[in-house]
LUMGUZA-379937 format. One record per residue (C-alpha): residue in three letters; residue number from 0; x, y, z. Coordinates in nm, 4 decimals. Example, Ala and Ser with C-alpha at 12.3 -4.5 7.8 and 13.67 -1.06 7.14 Angstrom:
2
['ALA',0,[1.2300,-0.4500,0.7800]]
['SER',1,[1.3670,-0.1060,0.7140]]
***
This chain:
312
['MET',0,[0.7496,1.0906,-1.5494]]
['ARG',1,[0.7672,0.7182,-1.5566]]
['VAL',2,[0.4975,0.5740,-1.3407]]
['LEU',3,[0.4579,0.2138,-1.2231]]
['VAL',4,[0.0971,0.1299,-1.1178]]
['ILE',5,[0.0795,-0.1700,-0.8817]]
['GLY',6,[-0.2607,-0.3315,-0.9305]]
['ALA',7,[-0.2925,-0.1817,-1.2735]]
['THR',8,[-0.5165,-0.4976,-1.3969]]
['GLY',9,[-0.7804,-0.4168,-1.1207]]
['TYR',10,[-1.0942,-0.1960,-1.1393]]
['LEU',11,[-0.9219,0.1136,-0.9952]]
['GLY',12,[-0.5885,0.0469,-1.1247]]
['ALA',13,[-0.6675,0.0197,-1.4850]]
['ARG',14,[-0.8559,0.3294,-1.4679]]
['ILE',15,[-0.5743,0.5239,-1.2987]]
['THR',16,[-0.3436,0.3588,-1.5741]]
['ARG',17,[-0.5813,0.5093,-1.8523]]
['CYS',18,[-0.6022,0.8476,-1.6588]]
['LEU',19,[-0.2361,0.8895,-1.6551]]
['SER',20,[-0.1591,0.7683,-2.0187]]
['ASP',21,[-0.4402,1.0048,-2.1361]]
['ALA',22,[-0.2364,1.2816,-1.9666]]
['GLY',23,[0.0781,1.2054,-2.1387]]
['LEU',24,[0.2579,1.0170,-1.8836]]
['ALA',25,[0.4698,0.7121,-1.9365]]
['VAL',26,[0.2912,0.4313,-1.7497]]
['SER',27,[0.3698,0.0678,-1.6450]]
['GLY',28,[0.1427,-0.1512,-1.4969]]
['LEU',29,[0.2244,-0.4691,-1.3117]]
['SER',30,[0.0938,-0.7809,-1.4729]]
['LEU',31,[0.0866,-1.1671,-1.3941]]
['SER',32,[0.0079,-1.3153,-1.7264]]
['ALA',33,[-0.0746,-1.2618,-2.1017]]
['GLY',34,[-0.4424,-1.1966,-2.0193]]
['LYS',35,[-0.3621,-0.9407,-1.7789]]
['ASP',36,[-0.1183,-0.7849,-2.0043]]
['ALA',37,[-0.4070,-0.7135,-2.2394]]
['ILE',38,[-0.5833,-0.5078,-1.9634]]
['VAL',39,[-0.2774,-0.2929,-1.9120]]
['ALA',40,[-0.2045,-0.2361,-2.2820]]
['GLU',41,[-0.5818,-0.1453,-2.3372]]
['ALA',42,[-0.5479,0.1211,-2.0647]]
['GLY',43,[-0.2674,0.2695,-2.2632]]
['GLY',44,[0.0012,0.1310,-2.0170]]
['GLN',45,[0.3062,-0.0777,-2.0799]]
['PRO',46,[0.2645,-0.4341,-1.9183]]
['LEU',47,[0.5652,-0.5337,-1.6653]]
['ARG',48,[0.5541,-0.8941,-1.5648]]
['GLY',49,[0.5559,-0.8993,-1.1762]]
['ASP',50,[0.4233,-1.0728,-0.8660]]
['LEU',51,[0.3951,-0.9195,-0.5310]]
['ALA',52,[0.4957,-1.2598,-0.4048]]
['ASP',53,[0.8245,-1.1881,-0.5613]]
['ARG',54,[0.8999,-0.8876,-0.3334]]
['ASP',55,[1.2568,-0.8287,-0.4713]]
['GLY',56,[1.1426,-0.8226,-0.8215]]
['VAL',57,[0.8693,-0.5723,-0.7579]]
['LEU',58,[1.1230,-0.3414,-0.5774]]
['ALA',59,[1.3586,-0.3666,-0.8618]]
['LEU',60,[1.0815,-0.2505,-1.0964]]
['ALA',61,[0.9728,0.0341,-0.8626]]
['ARG',62,[1.3410,0.1900,-0.8552]]
['GLU',63,[1.3181,0.2039,-1.2325]]
['HIS',64,[1.0343,0.4728,-1.2227]]
['ASP',65,[0.9868,0.8065,-1.0845]]
['ALA',66,[0.6524,0.7389,-0.9046]]
['VAL',67,[0.4973,0.4251,-0.7773]]
['ILE',68,[0.1103,0.4045,-0.7190]]
['TYR',69,[0.0106,0.1089,-0.5303]]
['ALA',70,[-0.3806,0.0307,-0.5948]]
['ALA',71,[-0.3677,-0.3537,-0.5382]]
['GLN',72,[-0.5595,-0.5324,-0.2578]]
['LEU',73,[-0.3739,-0.7761,-0.0255]]
['PRO',74,[-0.4712,-0.9013,0.3105]]
['LEU',75,[-0.3781,-0.6358,0.5679]]
['GLU',76,[-0.0492,-0.8000,0.7090]]
['GLU',77,[0.0831,-0.8593,0.3286]]
['GLU',78,[-0.0222,-0.4943,0.2555]]
['PHE',79,[0.1782,-0.3644,0.5572]]
['ALA',80,[0.4764,-0.5785,0.4460]]
['CYS',81,[0.4805,-0.4689,0.0922]]
['LEU',82,[0.4423,-0.0953,0.1897]]
['SER',83,[0.7211,-0.1212,0.4302]]
['ALA',84,[0.9419,-0.2884,0.1515]]
['LEU',85,[0.8425,-0.0100,-0.0732]]
['THR',86,[0.8897,0.2805,0.1552]]
['ALA',87,[1.2528,0.1439,0.2350]]
['ALA',88,[1.3404,0.0587,-0.1296]]
['LEU',89,[1.2722,0.4343,-0.2250]]
['LYS',90,[1.4019,0.5986,0.0815]]
['GLY',91,[1.6452,0.8758,-0.0120]]
['THR',92,[1.5375,0.8933,-0.3744]]
['GLY',93,[1.2785,1.1815,-0.3241]]
['ARG',94,[1.0537,0.9744,-0.5756]]
['THR',95,[0.6877,0.9508,-0.5326]]
['LEU',96,[0.4828,0.6673,-0.3707]]
['ILE',97,[0.1061,0.6814,-0.3396]]
['PHE',98,[-0.0787,0.4097,-0.1113]]
['THR',99,[-0.4499,0.3484,-0.1692]]
['SER',100,[-0.6220,0.3026,0.1378]]
['GLY',101,[-0.9933,0.3173,0.2012]]
['THR',102,[-1.2723,0.4677,0.4094]]
['GLY',103,[-1.3741,0.1163,0.5424]]
['LEU',104,[-1.0977,0.2230,0.7905]]
['LEU',105,[-1.3260,0.4706,0.9610]]
['SER',106,[-1.6417,0.2920,0.9334]]
['GLN',107,[-1.8711,0.2437,1.1950]]
['ARG',108,[-2.0974,-0.0725,1.2677]]
['THR',109,[-2.4662,0.0344,1.2862]]
['ASP',110,[-2.6343,-0.2628,1.1587]]
['GLY',111,[-2.8474,-0.0658,0.9132]]
['ARG',112,[-2.8862,0.2627,1.1072]]
['TRP',113,[-2.7633,0.6091,0.9838]]
['SER',114,[-2.4812,0.7775,1.1670]]
['GLU',115,[-2.4278,1.1688,1.1621]]
['ASP',116,[-2.0669,1.1313,1.1723]]
['THR',117,[-1.8562,1.2344,0.8870]]
['PHE',118,[-1.4942,1.2560,0.8483]]
['ALA',119,[-1.2481,1.5025,0.6582]]
['GLU',120,[-0.9042,1.3917,0.5724]]
['ASP',121,[-0.7059,1.4422,0.9218]]
['ASP',122,[-1.0189,1.4419,1.1484]]
['ALA',123,[-0.9863,1.1981,1.4539]]
['PHE',124,[-1.1742,0.8773,1.4591]]
['VAL',125,[-1.1754,0.5461,1.6100]]
['PRO',126,[-1.0507,0.2762,1.3723]]
['SER',127,[-1.2774,0.0025,1.2495]]
['LYS',128,[-1.2477,-0.3046,1.4592]]
['TYR',129,[-1.2287,-0.5100,1.1458]]
['ILE',130,[-0.9869,-0.3466,0.9210]]
['GLY',131,[-0.8197,-0.0817,1.1608]]
['GLU',132,[-0.4705,-0.2378,1.1214]]
['ARG',133,[-0.4632,-0.0343,0.7832]]
['LEU',134,[-0.3945,0.2626,0.9833]]
['ILE',135,[-0.0747,0.1396,1.0757]]
['THR',136,[0.0200,0.1217,0.7180]]
['GLU',137,[-0.1145,0.4663,0.6303]]
['THR',138,[0.0972,0.5871,0.9037]]
['LEU',139,[0.4150,0.4120,0.7704]]
['VAL',140,[0.3530,0.5820,0.4539]]
['ARG',141,[0.2713,0.9489,0.5638]]
['THR',142,[0.5714,0.9312,0.7878]]
['ALA',143,[0.8010,0.8492,0.5132]]
['GLY',144,[0.6691,1.1232,0.3407]]
['TRP',145,[0.6973,1.3739,0.6246]]
['SER',146,[1.0609,1.2561,0.6646]]
['GLY',147,[1.1449,1.4219,0.3146]]
['THR',148,[1.3238,1.1034,0.1803]]
['VAL',149,[1.0212,0.9861,-0.0185]]
['ARG',150,[0.7470,1.1930,-0.1585]]
['ALA',151,[0.4946,0.9574,-0.0094]]
['MET',152,[0.0856,1.0118,0.0174]]
['VAL',153,[-0.2065,0.8322,0.0861]]
['VAL',154,[-0.5455,0.8340,-0.0970]]
['ARG',155,[-0.8257,0.7088,0.0796]]
['PRO',156,[-1.1395,0.6525,-0.1431]]
['PRO',157,[-1.4895,0.5750,-0.0239]]
['MET',158,[-1.7255,0.3398,-0.2406]]
['ILE',159,[-1.6025,0.3310,-0.5808]]
['TRP',160,[-1.8709,0.3134,-0.8735]]
['GLY',161,[-1.8809,0.3618,-1.2583]]
['HIS',162,[-1.8907,0.1337,-1.5653]]
['GLY',163,[-2.0844,-0.1364,-1.3792]]
['GLY',164,[-1.7816,-0.2054,-1.1502]]
['CYS',165,[-1.9068,-0.1265,-0.8129]]
['GLY',166,[-1.8619,-0.4225,-0.5583]]
['HIS',167,[-2.1213,-0.3091,-0.3476]]
['LEU',168,[-2.4060,-0.2893,-0.6154]]
['ARG',169,[-2.2826,-0.6293,-0.7443]]
['HIS',170,[-2.3864,-0.8027,-0.4188]]
['PHE',171,[-2.7389,-0.6360,-0.4627]]
['TYR',172,[-2.7451,-0.7742,-0.8196]]
['ARG',173,[-2.6239,-1.1011,-0.7321]]
['ASP',174,[-2.9139,-1.1340,-0.4616]]
['ALA',175,[-3.1594,-1.0354,-0.7318]]
['GLY',176,[-3.0082,-1.3031,-0.9866]]
['THR',177,[-2.9832,-1.5997,-0.7256]]
['LEU',178,[-3.2533,-1.5365,-0.4666]]
['GLY',179,[-3.5104,-1.3356,-0.6802]]
['GLU',180,[-3.4918,-1.0476,-0.4204]]
['VAL',181,[-3.2665,-0.7850,-0.2826]]
['GLY',182,[-3.1874,-0.7549,0.0553]]
['TYR',183,[-3.0575,-0.4669,0.2947]]
['LEU',184,[-2.9583,-0.4902,0.6502]]
['GLY',185,[-3.1930,-0.3537,0.8971]]
['LEU',186,[-3.3333,-0.0143,0.8158]]
['GLY',187,[-3.0898,0.0126,0.5448]]
['LEU',188,[-3.0042,0.3848,0.6091]]
['ASN',189,[-2.6286,0.3271,0.6485]]
['LEU',190,[-2.4194,0.4151,0.3699]]
['TYR',191,[-2.0592,0.4720,0.2298]]
['SER',192,[-1.9920,0.7982,0.0715]]
['ASN',193,[-1.9011,0.7321,-0.2942]]
['VAL',194,[-1.7128,0.8529,-0.6126]]
['HIS',195,[-1.6943,0.7577,-0.9746]]
['VAL',196,[-1.3963,0.5776,-1.0590]]
['ASP',197,[-1.3010,0.8006,-1.3299]]
['ASP',198,[-1.3018,1.1016,-1.1027]]
['LEU',199,[-1.0965,0.9085,-0.8376]]
['ALA',200,[-0.8430,0.8466,-1.0863]]
['GLN',201,[-0.7812,1.2077,-1.1493]]
['VAL',202,[-0.6866,1.2399,-0.7562]]
['TYR',203,[-0.3996,1.0263,-0.8401]]
['ARG',204,[-0.3103,1.2456,-1.1353]]
['LEU',205,[-0.3495,1.5562,-0.9381]]
['ALA',206,[-0.1400,1.4109,-0.6506]]
['LEU',207,[0.1529,1.3313,-0.8705]]
['GLU',208,[0.1642,1.6948,-1.0168]]
['ARG',209,[0.0891,1.8908,-0.6895]]
['GLY',210,[0.0565,1.6697,-0.3846]]
['THR',211,[0.2221,1.7299,-0.0565]]
['ALA',212,[0.4541,1.4598,0.0853]]
['GLY',213,[0.2911,1.3168,0.3949]]
['ALA',214,[-0.0579,1.4191,0.2916]]
['LEU',215,[-0.3736,1.2196,0.2991]]
['TYR',216,[-0.6467,1.2684,0.0337]]
['HIS',217,[-1.0060,1.1798,0.0447]]
['ALA',218,[-1.2430,1.1660,-0.2752]]
['VAL',219,[-1.5950,1.2139,-0.2287]]
['ALA',220,[-1.8782,1.3025,-0.4675]]
['GLY',221,[-2.2068,1.2137,-0.3065]]
['GLU',222,[-2.3776,0.9442,-0.0582]]
['VAL',223,[-2.6788,0.7266,-0.1179]]
['ASN',224,[-2.8053,0.4607,0.1620]]
['ASN',225,[-2.8085,0.0991,0.1304]]
['ARG',226,[-3.1941,0.0881,0.1075]]
['THR',227,[-3.2336,0.3131,-0.1646]]
['LEU',228,[-2.9531,0.1266,-0.3535]]
['ALA',229,[-3.1249,-0.2015,-0.3016]]
['GLU',230,[-3.4601,-0.0937,-0.4125]]
['ALA',231,[-3.3276,0.0719,-0.7207]]
['VAL',232,[-3.1481,-0.2591,-0.8278]]
['ALA',233,[-3.4623,-0.4557,-0.7348]]
['ARG',234,[-3.6776,-0.2245,-0.9715]]
['ASP',235,[-3.4105,-0.2671,-1.2460]]
['MET',236,[-3.4442,-0.6556,-1.1862]]
['GLY',237,[-3.8075,-0.6521,-1.1446]]
['VAL',238,[-3.7838,-0.8464,-0.8073]]
['PRO',239,[-3.8834,-0.7069,-0.4505]]
['ALA',240,[-3.6295,-0.5652,-0.1911]]
['ARG',241,[-3.6763,-0.6239,0.1912]]
['SER',242,[-3.5043,-0.5814,0.4965]]
['ILE',243,[-3.2928,-0.8814,0.6563]]
['ASP',244,[-3.1438,-0.9472,0.9849]]
['PHE',245,[-2.7520,-0.9963,1.0351]]
['ALA',246,[-2.7504,-1.3632,1.0331]]
['ASP',247,[-2.9183,-1.3676,0.6894]]
['ALA',248,[-2.6888,-1.1226,0.5718]]
['VAL',249,[-2.3753,-1.3273,0.6591]]
['GLU',250,[-2.5337,-1.6354,0.4810]]
['ARG',251,[-2.5870,-1.4115,0.1767]]
['TRP',252,[-2.2639,-1.2221,0.1407]]
['GLY',253,[-2.0304,-1.3705,0.4035]]
['LYS',254,[-1.9230,-1.2383,0.7429]]
['PHE',255,[-1.6474,-0.9956,0.6043]]
['ALA',256,[-1.8328,-0.8398,0.3358]]
['THR',257,[-2.1359,-0.7910,0.5756]]
['LEU',258,[-1.9402,-0.6470,0.8618]]
['ILE',259,[-1.7284,-0.4239,0.6336]]
['GLY',260,[-1.9920,-0.3221,0.3665]]
['MET',261,[-2.3567,-0.3848,0.4591]]
['ALA',262,[-2.3562,-0.3508,0.8392]]
['THR',263,[-2.1522,-0.0170,0.8486]]
['CYS',264,[-2.1904,0.3446,0.8049]]
['SER',265,[-1.8826,0.5284,0.6476]]
['ARG',266,[-1.9476,0.8998,0.5568]]
['SER',267,[-1.6368,1.1236,0.4566]]
['ARG',268,[-1.5617,1.4561,0.3031]]
['SER',269,[-1.2585,1.5537,0.0854]]
['PRO',270,[-1.1902,1.9302,0.1666]]
['ARG',271,[-0.8309,1.8993,0.1536]]
['THR',272,[-0.8385,1.7193,-0.1724]]
['ARG',273,[-1.0460,1.9809,-0.3336]]
['ARG',274,[-0.8541,2.2749,-0.1972]]
['GLU',275,[-0.4943,2.1639,-0.2072]]
['LEU',276,[-0.5344,1.9511,-0.5430]]
['GLY',277,[-0.8075,2.1531,-0.7248]]
['TRP',278,[-1.0195,1.8409,-0.7633]]
['GLN',279,[-1.3871,1.8625,-0.8750]]
['PRO',280,[-1.5814,1.5397,-0.9534]]
['HIS',281,[-1.7887,1.5278,-1.2858]]
['HIS',282,[-1.9904,1.2314,-1.2101]]
['GLU',283,[-2.2037,1.2781,-0.8787]]
['ASP',284,[-2.5047,1.0484,-0.8989]]
['ILE',285,[-2.4288,0.6677,-0.8220]]
['MET',286,[-2.7953,0.5903,-0.9265]]
['SER',287,[-2.6768,0.6600,-1.2966]]
['ASP',288,[-2.4813,0.3323,-1.2806]]
['ILE',289,[-2.7904,0.1227,-1.1903]]
['GLY',290,[-2.8923,-0.0815,-1.4920]]
['HIS',291,[-2.5327,-0.1180,-1.6491]]
['ALA',292,[-2.5070,-0.4456,-1.8535]]
['ALA',293,[-2.1993,-0.5556,-1.6364]]
['TYR',294,[-2.4247,-0.5723,-1.3260]]
['ARG',295,[-2.6839,-0.7674,-1.5181]]
['ALA',296,[-2.4235,-1.0259,-1.6288]]
['HIS',297,[-2.2950,-1.0535,-1.2905]]
['ALA',298,[-2.6434,-1.1332,-1.1473]]
['ALA',299,[-2.6671,-1.4231,-1.3955]]
['GLN',300,[-2.3613,-1.5758,-1.2633]]
['PRO',301,[-2.3504,-1.8748,-1.0149]]
['ALA',302,[-2.3105,-1.7337,-0.6443]]
['GLN',303,[-1.9645,-1.7280,-0.4988]]
['LYS',304,[-1.9411,-1.7388,-0.1358]]
['GLN',305,[-1.6028,-1.5817,-0.1131]]
['ASP',306,[-1.6626,-1.2631,-0.3131]]
['ILE',307,[-1.5901,-1.0045,-0.1000]]
['SER',308,[-1.5374,-0.7420,-0.3299]]
['GLY',309,[-1.6750,-0.4020,-0.2125]]
['PRO',310,[-1.5814,-0.0671,-0.0144]]
['ARG',311,[-1.2000,-0.0971,0.0689]]
***
């Protein structure tokens, strides 16, 4: 099987590329430059030059592969346009298309409070006010799968961690490095369920092997609230942690990152993924990622107001 990974130079995409390559699949990764080529090659993939801005070029590459995994991050309208084009280009081929969504879609704004609500793959929910448009893209992809013309599926990850790459934790480390303290919003009892990036990559491998067209798959290994994470980072960096209000949070992290990550609770479960794909996570404790050298290096970098990385 020849697999094209769109977003192969990113945190998740590179791990997917490595996982599939290790499983013996022929993996190609979309790349923009020589520097990005090296990331794909290091992960065991073949770099293919392409830019999502050049839609026709990417679609031509997609048609040359047996499966396409979309793990890029674009603004929601551009994301929808890209997946619309991909589903149309692969229509009638029976090839596999996997779209990476995210549980930011089902998040609830709680301003630091805990929510008892938790969602399995096909549970009903009220889409997030801030990122709910992604449900339209999910439905587009799943409908293509249900039609039988494309073996299309959706993977909806929670907060991703591992190897010092968690965007949520980077916000806390940046606080420690630039402000000499770590903030959490309100009570800090809100949380995103989480998964290690290597365990998540295995979901894509299993979906390629045995996934059901039109299916939605979650991938959850555990959950730890924001206050506990913030306090752990503070201990690691030798600084205090404290509660902050919404205005202060926006000043620190930006409005989008605050609303999507720090002010919300997004708890999910993955019974269908475990039952149907036989998936079982091997890395269950996000606290083991605290102290990674990559976070400490991030803490030492100048603050960047536009850094909105975190839960999808």
